mmCIF file of the N, C-alpha and C atoms, coordinates in Angstrom:
data_MODEL
# 
_entry.id   MODEL 
# 
loop_
_atom_site.group_PDB 
_atom_site.id 
_atom_site.type_symbol 
_atom_site.label_atom_id 
_atom_site.label_alt_id 
_atom_site.label_comp_id 
_atom_site.label_asym_id 
_atom_site.label_entity_id 
_atom_site.label_seq_id 
_atom_site.pdbx_PDB_ins_code 
_atom_site.Cartn_x 
_atom_site.Cartn_y 
_atom_site.Cartn_z 
_atom_site.occupancy 
_atom_site.B_iso_or_equiv 
_atom_site.pdbx_formal_charge 
_atom_site.auth_seq_id 
_atom_site.auth_comp_id 
_atom_site.auth_asym_id 
_atom_site.auth_atom_id 
_atom_site.pdbx_PDB_model_num 
ATOM 1   N N  . UNK A 1 1  ? -150.728 22.417 11.768 1.00 0.00 ? 1  UNK A N  1 
ATOM 2   C CA . UNK A 1 1  ? -150.016 23.668 11.661 1.00 0.00 ? 1  UNK A CA 1 
ATOM 3   C C  . UNK A 1 1  ? -149.673 23.906 10.203 1.00 0.00 ? 1  UNK A C  1 
ATOM 4   N N  . UNK A 1 2  ? -149.944 25.068 9.686  1.00 0.00 ? 2  UNK A N  1 
ATOM 5   C CA . UNK A 1 2  ? -149.677 25.371 8.293  1.00 0.00 ? 2  UNK A CA 1 
ATOM 6   C C  . UNK A 1 2  ? -148.206 25.637 8.041  1.00 0.00 ? 2  UNK A C  1 
ATOM 7   N N  . UNK A 1 3  ? -147.776 25.407 6.822  1.00 0.00 ? 3  UNK A N  1 
ATOM 8   C CA . UNK A 1 3  ? -146.378 25.580 6.462  1.00 0.00 ? 3  UNK A CA 1 
ATOM 9   C C  . UNK A 1 3  ? -145.906 27.014 6.568  1.00 0.00 ? 3  UNK A C  1 
ATOM 10  N N  . UNK A 1 4  ? -146.782 27.968 6.356  1.00 0.00 ? 4  UNK A N  1 
ATOM 11  C CA . UNK A 1 4  ? -146.326 29.351 6.358  1.00 0.00 ? 4  UNK A CA 1 
ATOM 12  C C  . UNK A 1 4  ? -146.311 29.965 7.747  1.00 0.00 ? 4  UNK A C  1 
ATOM 13  N N  . UNK A 1 5  ? -147.140 29.488 8.667  1.00 0.00 ? 5  UNK A N  1 
ATOM 14  C CA . UNK A 1 5  ? -147.177 30.140 9.979  1.00 0.00 ? 5  UNK A CA 1 
ATOM 15  C C  . UNK A 1 5  ? -145.875 29.905 10.736 1.00 0.00 ? 5  UNK A C  1 
ATOM 16  N N  . UNK A 1 6  ? -145.280 28.718 10.607 1.00 0.00 ? 6  UNK A N  1 
ATOM 17  C CA . UNK A 1 6  ? -144.027 28.465 11.311 1.00 0.00 ? 6  UNK A CA 1 
ATOM 18  C C  . UNK A 1 6  ? -142.931 29.373 10.778 1.00 0.00 ? 6  UNK A C  1 
ATOM 19  N N  . UNK A 1 7  ? -143.083 29.807 9.542  1.00 0.00 ? 7  UNK A N  1 
ATOM 20  C CA . UNK A 1 7  ? -142.095 30.680 8.932  1.00 0.00 ? 7  UNK A CA 1 
ATOM 21  C C  . UNK A 1 7  ? -142.206 32.102 9.448  1.00 0.00 ? 7  UNK A C  1 
ATOM 22  N N  . UNK A 1 8  ? -143.394 32.659 9.365  1.00 0.00 ? 8  UNK A N  1 
ATOM 23  C CA . UNK A 1 8  ? -143.553 34.084 9.623  1.00 0.00 ? 8  UNK A CA 1 
ATOM 24  C C  . UNK A 1 8  ? -143.658 34.439 11.098 1.00 0.00 ? 8  UNK A C  1 
ATOM 25  N N  . UNK A 1 9  ? -144.202 33.559 11.927 1.00 0.00 ? 9  UNK A N  1 
ATOM 26  C CA . UNK A 1 9  ? -144.423 33.891 13.332 1.00 0.00 ? 9  UNK A CA 1 
ATOM 27  C C  . UNK A 1 9  ? -143.134 34.163 14.098 1.00 0.00 ? 9  UNK A C  1 
ATOM 28  N N  . UNK A 1 10 ? -142.084 33.450 13.766 1.00 0.00 ? 10 UNK A N  1 
ATOM 29  C CA . UNK A 1 10 ? -140.859 33.548 14.568 1.00 0.00 ? 10 UNK A CA 1 
ATOM 30  C C  . UNK A 1 10 ? -139.683 34.183 13.827 1.00 0.00 ? 10 UNK A C  1 
ATOM 31  N N  . UNK A 1 11 ? -139.878 34.591 12.603 1.00 0.00 ? 11 UNK A N  1 
ATOM 32  C CA . UNK A 1 11 ? -138.772 35.156 11.823 1.00 0.00 ? 11 UNK A CA 1 
ATOM 33  C C  . UNK A 1 11 ? -138.144 36.362 12.522 1.00 0.00 ? 11 UNK A C  1 
ATOM 34  N N  . UNK A 1 12 ? -138.982 37.241 13.061 1.00 0.00 ? 12 UNK A N  1 
ATOM 35  C CA . UNK A 1 12 ? -138.457 38.435 13.736 1.00 0.00 ? 12 UNK A CA 1 
ATOM 36  C C  . UNK A 1 12 ? -137.644 38.046 14.981 1.00 0.00 ? 12 UNK A C  1 
ATOM 37  N N  . UNK A 1 13 ? -138.109 37.047 15.717 1.00 0.00 ? 13 UNK A N  1 
ATOM 38  C CA . UNK A 1 13 ? -137.381 36.595 16.907 1.00 0.00 ? 13 UNK A CA 1 
ATOM 39  C C  . UNK A 1 13 ? -136.017 36.025 16.525 1.00 0.00 ? 13 UNK A C  1 
ATOM 40  N N  . UNK A 1 14 ? -135.960 35.281 15.429 1.00 0.00 ? 14 UNK A N  1 
ATOM 41  C CA . UNK A 1 14 ? -134.681 34.733 14.957 1.00 0.00 ? 14 UNK A CA 1 
ATOM 42  C C  . UNK A 1 14 ? -133.721 35.867 14.624 1.00 0.00 ? 14 UNK A C  1 
ATOM 43  N N  . UNK A 1 15 ? -134.212 36.885 13.949 1.00 0.00 ? 15 UNK A N  1 
ATOM 44  C CA . UNK A 1 15 ? -133.361 38.032 13.610 1.00 0.00 ? 15 UNK A CA 1 
ATOM 45  C C  . UNK A 1 15 ? -132.850 38.728 14.874 1.00 0.00 ? 15 UNK A C  1 
ATOM 46  N N  . UNK A 1 16 ? -133.701 38.840 15.887 1.00 0.00 ? 16 UNK A N  1 
ATOM 47  C CA . UNK A 1 16 ? -133.286 39.466 17.152 1.00 0.00 ? 16 UNK A CA 1 
ATOM 48  C C  . UNK A 1 16 ? -132.185 38.653 17.839 1.00 0.00 ? 16 UNK A C  1 
ATOM 49  N N  . UNK A 1 17 ? -132.330 37.338 17.853 1.00 0.00 ? 17 UNK A N  1 
ATOM 50  C CA . UNK A 1 17 ? -131.316 36.487 18.478 1.00 0.00 ? 17 UNK A CA 1 
ATOM 51  C C  . UNK A 1 17 ? -129.980 36.667 17.771 1.00 0.00 ? 17 UNK A C  1 
ATOM 52  N N  . UNK A 1 18 ? -129.989 36.676 16.438 1.00 0.00 ? 18 UNK A N  1 
ATOM 53  C CA . UNK A 1 18 ? -128.738 36.860 15.701 1.00 0.00 ? 18 UNK A CA 1 
ATOM 54  C C  . UNK A 1 18 ? -128.148 38.252 15.934 1.00 0.00 ? 18 UNK A C  1 
ATOM 55  N N  . UNK A 1 19 ? -128.998 39.271 16.064 1.00 0.00 ? 19 UNK A N  1 
ATOM 56  C CA . UNK A 1 19 ? -128.512 40.632 16.344 1.00 0.00 ? 19 UNK A CA 1 
ATOM 57  C C  . UNK A 1 19 ? -127.847 40.684 17.721 1.00 0.00 ? 19 UNK A C  1 
ATOM 58  N N  . UNK A 1 20 ? -128.448 40.035 18.701 1.00 0.00 ? 20 UNK A N  1 
ATOM 59  C CA . UNK A 1 20 ? -127.853 39.976 20.044 1.00 0.00 ? 20 UNK A CA 1 
ATOM 60  C C  . UNK A 1 20 ? -126.512 39.258 19.984 1.00 0.00 ? 20 UNK A C  1 
ATOM 61  N N  . UNK A 1 21 ? -126.457 38.180 19.212 1.00 0.00 ? 21 UNK A N  1 
ATOM 62  C CA . UNK A 1 21 ? -125.204 37.447 19.054 1.00 0.00 ? 21 UNK A CA 1 
ATOM 63  C C  . UNK A 1 21 ? -124.107 38.315 18.469 1.00 0.00 ? 21 UNK A C  1 
ATOM 64  N N  . UNK A 1 22 ? -124.442 39.111 17.462 1.00 0.00 ? 22 UNK A N  1 
ATOM 65  C CA . UNK A 1 22 ? -123.441 40.022 16.874 1.00 0.00 ? 22 UNK A CA 1 
ATOM 66  C C  . UNK A 1 22 ? -122.949 41.026 17.912 1.00 0.00 ? 22 UNK A C  1 
ATOM 67  N N  . UNK A 1 23 ? -123.860 41.569 18.714 1.00 0.00 ? 23 UNK A N  1 
ATOM 68  C CA . UNK A 1 23 ? -123.470 42.532 19.750 1.00 0.00 ? 23 UNK A CA 1 
ATOM 69  C C  . UNK A 1 23 ? -122.551 41.897 20.792 1.00 0.00 ? 23 UNK A C  1 
ATOM 70  N N  . UNK A 1 24 ? -122.825 40.632 21.131 1.00 0.00 ? 24 UNK A N  1 
ATOM 71  C CA . UNK A 1 24 ? -122.039 39.945 22.152 1.00 0.00 ? 24 UNK A CA 1 
ATOM 72  C C  . UNK A 1 24 ? -120.800 39.260 21.596 1.00 0.00 ? 24 UNK A C  1 
ATOM 73  N N  . UNK A 1 25 ? -120.705 39.189 20.279 1.00 0.00 ? 25 UNK A N  1 
ATOM 74  C CA . UNK A 1 25 ? -119.577 38.513 19.658 1.00 0.00 ? 25 UNK A CA 1 
ATOM 75  C C  . UNK A 1 25 ? -119.663 36.994 19.765 1.00 0.00 ? 25 UNK A C  1 
ATOM 76  N N  . UNK A 1 26 ? -120.870 36.461 19.791 1.00 0.00 ? 26 UNK A N  1 
ATOM 77  C CA . UNK A 1 26 ? -121.067 35.010 19.866 1.00 0.00 ? 26 UNK A CA 1 
ATOM 78  C C  . UNK A 1 26 ? -121.941 34.566 18.689 1.00 0.00 ? 26 UNK A C  1 
ATOM 79  N N  . UNK A 1 27 ? -121.869 33.284 18.394 1.00 0.00 ? 27 UNK A N  1 
ATOM 80  C CA . UNK A 1 27 ? -122.673 32.719 17.316 1.00 0.00 ? 27 UNK A CA 1 
ATOM 81  C C  . UNK A 1 27 ? -123.737 31.815 17.906 1.00 0.00 ? 27 UNK A C  1 
ATOM 82  N N  . UNK A 1 28 ? -124.959 32.017 17.491 1.00 0.00 ? 28 UNK A N  1 
ATOM 83  C CA . UNK A 1 28 ? -126.062 31.162 17.901 1.00 0.00 ? 28 UNK A CA 1 
ATOM 84  C C  . UNK A 1 28 ? -126.455 30.276 16.723 1.00 0.00 ? 28 UNK A C  1 
ATOM 85  N N  . UNK A 1 29 ? -126.832 29.052 17.039 1.00 0.00 ? 29 UNK A N  1 
ATOM 86  C CA . UNK A 1 29 ? -127.385 28.137 16.049 1.00 0.00 ? 29 UNK A CA 1 
ATOM 87  C C  . UNK A 1 29 ? -128.819 27.845 16.477 1.00 0.00 ? 29 UNK A C  1 
ATOM 88  N N  . UNK A 1 30 ? -129.761 28.124 15.604 1.00 0.00 ? 30 UNK A N  1 
ATOM 89  C CA . UNK A 1 30 ? -131.172 27.947 15.920 1.00 0.00 ? 30 UNK A CA 1 
ATOM 90  C C  . UNK A 1 30 ? -131.736 26.870 15.007 1.00 0.00 ? 30 UNK A C  1 
ATOM 91  N N  . UNK A 1 31 ? -132.464 25.936 15.597 1.00 0.00 ? 31 UNK A N  1 
ATOM 92  C CA . UNK A 1 31 ? -133.096 24.889 14.810 1.00 0.00 ? 31 UNK A CA 1 
ATOM 93  C C  . UNK A 1 31 ? -134.590 25.139 14.708 1.00 0.00 ? 31 UNK A C  1 
ATOM 94  N N  . UNK A 1 32 ? -135.121 24.777 13.574 1.00 0.00 ? 32 UNK A N  1 
ATOM 95  C CA . UNK A 1 32 ? -136.557 24.853 13.316 1.00 0.00 ? 32 UNK A CA 1 
ATOM 96  C C  . UNK A 1 32 ? -137.033 23.429 13.064 1.00 0.00 ? 32 UNK A C  1 
ATOM 97  N N  . UNK A 1 33 ? -137.759 22.867 14.013 1.00 0.00 ? 33 UNK A N  1 
ATOM 98  C CA . UNK A 1 33 ? -138.274 21.501 13.871 1.00 0.00 ? 33 UNK A CA 1 
ATOM 99  C C  . UNK A 1 33 ? -139.714 21.553 13.410 1.00 0.00 ? 33 UNK A C  1 
ATOM 100 N N  . UNK A 1 34 ? -140.031 20.746 12.424 1.00 0.00 ? 34 UNK A N  1 
ATOM 101 C CA . UNK A 1 34 ? -141.399 20.698 11.913 1.00 0.00 ? 34 UNK A CA 1 
ATOM 102 C C  . UNK A 1 34 ? -141.663 19.330 11.319 1.00 0.00 ? 34 UNK A C  1 
ATOM 103 N N  . UNK A 1 35 ? -142.947 18.926 11.278 1.00 0.00 ? 35 UNK A N  1 
ATOM 104 C CA . UNK A 1 35 ? -143.266 17.593 10.759 1.00 0.00 ? 35 UNK A CA 1 
ATOM 105 C C  . UNK A 1 35 ? -143.121 17.534 9.248  1.00 0.00 ? 35 UNK A C  1 
ATOM 106 N N  . UNK A 1 36 ? -142.744 16.373 8.763  1.00 0.00 ? 36 UNK A N  1 
ATOM 107 C CA . UNK A 1 36 ? -142.661 16.131 7.333  1.00 0.00 ? 36 UNK A CA 1 
ATOM 108 C C  . UNK A 1 36 ? -144.070 16.139 6.760  1.00 0.00 ? 36 UNK A C  1 
ATOM 109 N N  . UNK A 1 37 ? -144.265 16.869 5.696  1.00 0.00 ? 37 UNK A N  1 
ATOM 110 C CA . UNK A 1 37 ? -145.566 16.927 5.034  1.00 0.00 ? 37 UNK A CA 1 
ATOM 111 C C  . UNK A 1 37 ? -145.367 16.428 3.602  1.00 0.00 ? 37 UNK A C  1 
ATOM 112 N N  . UNK A 1 38 ? -145.825 15.201 3.289  1.00 0.00 ? 38 UNK A N  1 
ATOM 113 C CA . UNK A 1 38 ? -145.605 14.656 1.951  1.00 0.00 ? 38 UNK A CA 1 
ATOM 114 C C  . UNK A 1 38 ? -146.272 15.461 0.834  1.00 0.00 ? 38 UNK A C  1 
ATOM 115 N N  . UNK A 1 39 ? -147.214 16.326 1.186  1.00 0.00 ? 39 UNK A N  1 
ATOM 116 C CA . UNK A 1 39 ? -147.890 17.139 0.169  1.00 0.00 ? 39 UNK A CA 1 
ATOM 117 C C  . UNK A 1 39 ? -147.009 18.283 -0.327 1.00 0.00 ? 39 UNK A C  1 
ATOM 118 N N  . UNK A 1 40 ? -146.004 18.670 0.468  1.00 0.00 ? 40 UNK A N  1 
ATOM 119 C CA . UNK A 1 40 ? -145.108 19.749 0.058  1.00 0.00 ? 40 UNK A CA 1 
ATOM 120 C C  . UNK A 1 40 ? -143.987 19.187 -0.803 1.00 0.00 ? 40 UNK A C  1 
ATOM 121 N N  . UNK A 1 41 ? -143.701 19.858 -1.909 1.00 0.00 ? 41 UNK A N  1 
ATOM 122 C CA . UNK A 1 41 ? -142.596 19.430 -2.764 1.00 0.00 ? 41 UNK A CA 1 
ATOM 123 C C  . UNK A 1 41 ? -141.258 19.682 -2.073 1.00 0.00 ? 41 UNK A C  1 
ATOM 124 N N  . UNK A 1 42 ? -141.182 20.772 -1.344 1.00 0.00 ? 42 UNK A N  1 
ATOM 125 C CA . UNK A 1 42 ? -139.946 21.149 -0.658 1.00 0.00 ? 42 UNK A CA 1 
ATOM 126 C C  . UNK A 1 42 ? -140.324 21.619 0.743  1.00 0.00 ? 42 UNK A C  1 
ATOM 127 N N  . UNK A 1 43 ? -139.735 21.023 1.793  1.00 0.00 ? 43 UNK A N  1 
ATOM 128 C CA . UNK A 1 43 ? -140.069 21.478 3.148  1.00 0.00 ? 43 UNK A CA 1 
ATOM 129 C C  . UNK A 1 43 ? -139.648 22.929 3.368  1.00 0.00 ? 43 UNK A C  1 
ATOM 130 N N  . UNK A 1 44 ? -140.443 23.621 4.164  1.00 0.00 ? 44 UNK A N  1 
ATOM 131 C CA . UNK A 1 44 ? -140.183 25.039 4.425  1.00 0.00 ? 44 UNK A CA 1 
ATOM 132 C C  . UNK A 1 44 ? -140.050 25.249 5.928  1.00 0.00 ? 44 UNK A C  1 
ATOM 133 N N  . UNK A 1 45 ? -138.894 25.705 6.359  1.00 0.00 ? 45 UNK A N  1 
ATOM 134 C CA . UNK A 1 45 ? -138.669 26.056 7.752  1.00 0.00 ? 45 UNK A CA 1 
ATOM 135 C C  . UNK A 1 45 ? -138.405 27.548 7.860  1.00 0.00 ? 45 UNK A C  1 
ATOM 136 N N  . UNK A 1 46 ? -138.045 27.988 9.035  1.00 0.00 ? 46 UNK A N  1 
ATOM 137 C CA . UNK A 1 46 ? -137.741 29.407 9.242  1.00 0.00 ? 46 UNK A CA 1 
ATOM 138 C C  . UNK A 1 46 ? -136.399 29.707 8.590  1.00 0.00 ? 46 UNK A C  1 
ATOM 139 N N  . UNK A 1 47 ? -136.360 30.698 7.752  1.00 0.00 ? 47 UNK A N  1 
ATOM 140 C CA . UNK A 1 47 ? -135.115 31.077 7.077  1.00 0.00 ? 47 UNK A CA 1 
ATOM 141 C C  . UNK A 1 47 ? -134.030 31.398 8.093  1.00 0.00 ? 47 UNK A C  1 
ATOM 142 N N  . UNK A 1 48 ? -132.803 31.097 7.714  1.00 0.00 ? 48 UNK A N  1 
ATOM 143 C CA . UNK A 1 48 ? -131.608 31.363 8.523  1.00 0.00 ? 48 UNK A CA 1 
ATOM 144 C C  . UNK A 1 48 ? -131.495 30.457 9.750  1.00 0.00 ? 48 UNK A C  1 
ATOM 145 N N  . UNK A 1 49 ? -132.282 29.376 9.790  1.00 0.00 ? 49 UNK A N  1 
ATOM 146 C CA . UNK A 1 49 ? -132.169 28.402 10.875 1.00 0.00 ? 49 UNK A CA 1 
ATOM 147 C C  . UNK A 1 49 ? -131.801 27.052 10.275 1.00 0.00 ? 49 UNK A C  1 
ATOM 148 N N  . UNK A 1 50 ? -131.354 26.141 11.135 1.00 0.00 ? 50 UNK A N  1 
ATOM 149 C CA . UNK A 1 50 ? -131.104 24.769 10.713 1.00 0.00 ? 50 UNK A CA 1 
ATOM 150 C C  . UNK A 1 50 ? -132.417 24.025 10.797 1.00 0.00 ? 50 UNK A C  1 
ATOM 151 N N  . UNK A 1 51 ? -132.821 23.400 9.710  1.00 0.00 ? 51 UNK A N  1 
ATOM 152 C CA . UNK A 1 51 ? -134.111 22.730 9.668  1.00 0.00 ? 51 UNK A CA 1 
ATOM 153 C C  . UNK A 1 51 ? -133.995 21.295 10.133 1.00 0.00 ? 51 UNK A C  1 
ATOM 154 N N  . UNK A 1 52 ? -134.879 20.877 11.008 1.00 0.00 ? 52 UNK A N  1 
ATOM 155 C CA . UNK A 1 52 ? -134.932 19.491 11.494 1.00 0.00 ? 52 UNK A CA 1 
ATOM 156 C C  . UNK A 1 52 ? -136.347 18.982 11.230 1.00 0.00 ? 52 UNK A C  1 
ATOM 157 N N  . UNK A 1 53 ? -136.439 18.097 10.255 1.00 0.00 ? 53 UNK A N  1 
ATOM 158 C CA . UNK A 1 53 ? -137.735 17.514 9.928  1.00 0.00 ? 53 UNK A CA 1 
ATOM 159 C C  . UNK A 1 53 ? -137.956 16.333 10.866 1.00 0.00 ? 53 UNK A C  1 
ATOM 160 N N  . UNK A 1 54 ? -139.095 16.339 11.535 1.00 0.00 ? 54 UNK A N  1 
ATOM 161 C CA . UNK A 1 54 ? -139.407 15.273 12.489 1.00 0.00 ? 54 UNK A CA 1 
ATOM 162 C C  . UNK A 1 54 ? -140.656 14.527 12.035 1.00 0.00 ? 54 UNK A C  1 
ATOM 163 N N  . UNK A 1 55 ? -140.856 13.363 12.585 1.00 0.00 ? 55 UNK A N  1 
ATOM 164 C CA . UNK A 1 55 ? -142.020 12.545 12.297 1.00 0.00 ? 55 UNK A CA 1 
ATOM 165 C C  . UNK A 1 55 ? -143.278 13.243 12.815 1.00 0.00 ? 55 UNK A C  1 
ATOM 166 N N  . UNK A 1 56 ? -144.349 13.214 12.022 1.00 0.00 ? 56 UNK A N  1 
ATOM 167 C CA . UNK A 1 56 ? -145.590 13.890 12.428 1.00 0.00 ? 56 UNK A CA 1 
ATOM 168 C C  . UNK A 1 56 ? -146.153 13.306 13.717 1.00 0.00 ? 56 UNK A C  1 
ATOM 169 N N  . UNK A 1 57 ? -145.988 12.012 13.942 1.00 0.00 ? 57 UNK A N  1 
ATOM 170 C CA . UNK A 1 57 ? -146.471 11.411 15.189 1.00 0.00 ? 57 UNK A CA 1 
ATOM 171 C C  . UNK A 1 57 ? -145.751 12.004 16.398 1.00 0.00 ? 57 UNK A C  1 
ATOM 172 N N  . UNK A 1 58 ? -144.439 12.214 16.289 1.00 0.00 ? 58 UNK A N  1 
ATOM 173 C CA . UNK A 1 58 ? -143.690 12.849 17.378 1.00 0.00 ? 58 UNK A CA 1 
ATOM 174 C C  . UNK A 1 58 ? -144.186 14.277 17.586 1.00 0.00 ? 58 UNK A C  1 
ATOM 175 N N  . UNK A 1 59 ? -144.344 14.994 16.492 1.00 0.00 ? 59 UNK A N  1 
ATOM 176 C CA . UNK A 1 59 ? -144.828 16.379 16.566 1.00 0.00 ? 59 UNK A CA 1 
ATOM 177 C C  . UNK A 1 59 ? -146.196 16.436 17.260 1.00 0.00 ? 59 UNK A C  1 
ATOM 178 N N  . UNK A 1 60 ? -147.114 15.570 16.819 1.00 0.00 ? 60 UNK A N  1 
ATOM 179 C CA . UNK A 1 60 ? -148.462 15.562 17.396 1.00 0.00 ? 60 UNK A CA 1 
ATOM 180 C C  . UNK A 1 60 ? -148.464 15.114 18.859 1.00 0.00 ? 60 UNK A C  1 
ATOM 181 N N  . UNK A 1 61 ? -147.509 14.269 19.247 1.00 0.00 ? 61 UNK A N  1 
ATOM 182 C CA . UNK A 1 61 ? -147.466 13.794 20.633 1.00 0.00 ? 61 UNK A CA 1 
ATOM 183 C C  . UNK A 1 61 ? -147.072 14.909 21.601 1.00 0.00 ? 61 UNK A C  1 
ATOM 184 N N  . UNK A 1 62 ? -146.571 16.004 21.070 1.00 0.00 ? 62 UNK A N  1 
ATOM 185 C CA . UNK A 1 62 ? -146.160 17.129 21.920 1.00 0.00 ? 62 UNK A CA 1 
ATOM 186 C C  . UNK A 1 62 ? -147.293 18.119 22.175 1.00 0.00 ? 62 UNK A C  1 
ATOM 187 N N  . UNK A 1 63 ? -148.479 17.829 21.667 1.00 0.00 ? 63 UNK A N  1 
ATOM 188 C CA . UNK A 1 63 ? -149.615 18.722 21.888 1.00 0.00 ? 63 UNK A CA 1 
ATOM 189 C C  . UNK A 1 63 ? -150.076 18.622 23.334 1.00 0.00 ? 63 UNK A C  1 
ATOM 190 N N  . UNK A 1 64 ? -150.147 19.756 23.993 1.00 0.00 ? 64 UNK A N  1 
ATOM 191 C CA . UNK A 1 64 ? -150.660 19.815 25.360 1.00 0.00 ? 64 UNK A CA 1 
ATOM 192 C C  . UNK A 1 64 ? -152.178 19.682 25.282 1.00 0.00 ? 64 UNK A C  1 
ATOM 193 N N  . UNK A 1 65 ? -152.761 18.657 25.908 1.00 0.00 ? 65 UNK A N  1 
ATOM 194 C CA . UNK A 1 65 ? -154.217 18.463 25.807 1.00 0.00 ? 65 UNK A CA 1 
ATOM 195 C C  . UNK A 1 65 ? -155.030 19.593 26.430 1.00 0.00 ? 65 UNK A C  1 
ATOM 196 N N  . UNK A 1 66 ? -154.399 20.427 27.251 1.00 0.00 ? 66 UNK A N  1 
ATOM 197 C CA . UNK A 1 66 ? -155.115 21.523 27.907 1.00 0.00 ? 66 UNK A CA 1 
ATOM 198 C C  . UNK A 1 66 ? -155.083 22.823 27.115 1.00 0.00 ? 66 UNK A C  1 
ATOM 199 N N  . UNK A 1 67 ? -154.252 22.885 26.080 1.00 0.00 ? 67 UNK A N  1 
ATOM 200 C CA . UNK A 1 67 ? -154.140 24.104 25.261 1.00 0.00 ? 67 UNK A CA 1 
ATOM 201 C C  . UNK A 1 67 ? -153.894 23.702 23.815 1.00 0.00 ? 67 UNK A C  1 
ATOM 202 N N  . UNK A 1 68 ? -153.712 24.694 22.971 1.00 0.00 ? 68 UNK A N  1 
ATOM 203 C CA . UNK A 1 68 ? -153.336 24.435 21.581 1.00 0.00 ? 68 UNK A CA 1 
ATOM 204 C C  . UNK A 1 68 ? -151.824 24.512 21.413 1.00 0.00 ? 68 UNK A C  1 
ATOM 205 N N  . UNK A 1 69 ? -151.086 24.516 22.516 1.00 0.00 ? 69 UNK A N  1 
ATOM 206 C CA . UNK A 1 69 ? -149.635 24.687 22.462 1.00 0.00 ? 69 UNK A CA 1 
ATOM 207 C C  . UNK A 1 69 ? -148.911 23.358 22.333 1.00 0.00 ? 69 UNK A C  1 
ATOM 208 N N  . UNK A 1 70 ? -147.771 23.425 21.705 1.00 0.00 ? 70 UNK A N  1 
ATOM 209 C CA . UNK A 1 70 ? -146.885 22.271 21.612 1.00 0.00 ? 70 UNK A CA 1 
ATOM 210 C C  . UNK A 1 70 ? -145.727 22.479 22.570 1.00 0.00 ? 70 UNK A C  1 
ATOM 211 N N  . UNK A 1 71 ? -145.239 21.399 23.131 1.00 0.00 ? 71 UNK A N  1 
ATOM 212 C CA . UNK A 1 71 ? -144.075 21.474 24.003 1.00 0.00 ? 71 UNK A CA 1 
ATOM 213 C C  . UNK A 1 71 ? -143.302 20.168 23.847 1.00 0.00 ? 71 UNK A C  1 
ATOM 214 N N  . UNK A 1 72 ? -141.984 20.177 23.961 1.00 0.00 ? 72 UNK A N  1 
ATOM 215 C CA . UNK A 1 72 ? -141.231 18.926 23.814 1.00 0.00 ? 72 UNK A CA 1 
ATOM 216 C C  . UNK A 1 72 ? -141.326 18.081 25.070 1.00 0.00 ? 72 UNK A C  1 
ATOM 217 N N  . UNK A 1 73 ? -141.639 16.838 24.887 1.00 0.00 ? 73 UNK A N  1 
ATOM 218 C CA . UNK A 1 73 ? -141.591 15.883 25.983 1.00 0.00 ? 73 UNK A CA 1 
ATOM 219 C C  . UNK A 1 73 ? -140.255 15.175 25.878 1.00 0.00 ? 73 UNK A C  1 
ATOM 220 N N  . UNK A 1 74 ? -139.350 15.348 26.841 1.00 0.00 ? 74 UNK A N  1 
ATOM 221 C CA . UNK A 1 74 ? -137.997 14.780 26.721 1.00 0.00 ? 74 UNK A CA 1 
ATOM 222 C C  . UNK A 1 74 ? -137.981 13.296 26.402 1.00 0.00 ? 74 UNK A C  1 
ATOM 223 N N  . UNK A 1 75 ? -138.922 12.520 26.901 1.00 0.00 ? 75 UNK A N  1 
ATOM 224 C CA . UNK A 1 75 ? -138.928 11.086 26.632 1.00 0.00 ? 75 UNK A CA 1 
ATOM 225 C C  . UNK A 1 75 ? -139.250 10.782 25.169 1.00 0.00 ? 75 UNK A C  1 
ATOM 226 N N  . UNK A 1 76 ? -139.790 11.747 24.449 1.00 0.00 ? 76 UNK A N  1 
ATOM 227 C CA . UNK A 1 76 ? -140.177 11.517 23.062 1.00 0.00 ? 76 UNK A CA 1 
ATOM 228 C C  . UNK A 1 76 ? -139.135 12.012 22.064 1.00 0.00 ? 76 UNK A C  1 
ATOM 229 N N  . UNK A 1 77 ? -138.140 12.751 22.525 1.00 0.00 ? 77 UNK A N  1 
ATOM 230 C CA . UNK A 1 77 ? -137.160 13.311 21.611 1.00 0.00 ? 77 UNK A CA 1 
ATOM 231 C C  . UNK A 1 77 ? -136.232 12.217 21.081 1.00 0.00 ? 77 UNK A C  1 
ATOM 232 N N  . UNK A 1 78 ? -135.862 12.291 19.798 1.00 0.00 ? 78 UNK A N  1 
ATOM 233 C CA . UNK A 1 78 ? -135.054 11.246 19.194 1.00 0.00 ? 78 UNK A CA 1 
ATOM 234 C C  . UNK A 1 78 ? -133.569 11.330 19.530 1.00 0.00 ? 78 UNK A C  1 
ATOM 235 N N  . UNK A 1 79 ? -133.149 12.264 20.353 1.00 0.00 ? 79 UNK A N  1 
ATOM 236 C CA . UNK A 1 79 ? -131.716 12.395 20.664 1.00 0.00 ? 79 UNK A CA 1 
ATOM 237 C C  . UNK A 1 79 ? -131.498 12.475 22.136 1.00 0.00 ? 79 UNK A C  1 
# 
């Protein structure tokens, strides 16, 4: 997964969630999890979210073998 696609694909959705929160008078905290890439000088996550850098092996283990989609496997989560 490229560093820029995780940024741009969901930015609008993050803005919508925060707009809904303002309308409802609640605060949402959104995390952006992505694998550590040693080639990047500075990790890049989705702006206005809390960034959680995860191990690339964990990230890759979430790949659904039937699609190109990632999904969290609860047994693999570090928390």
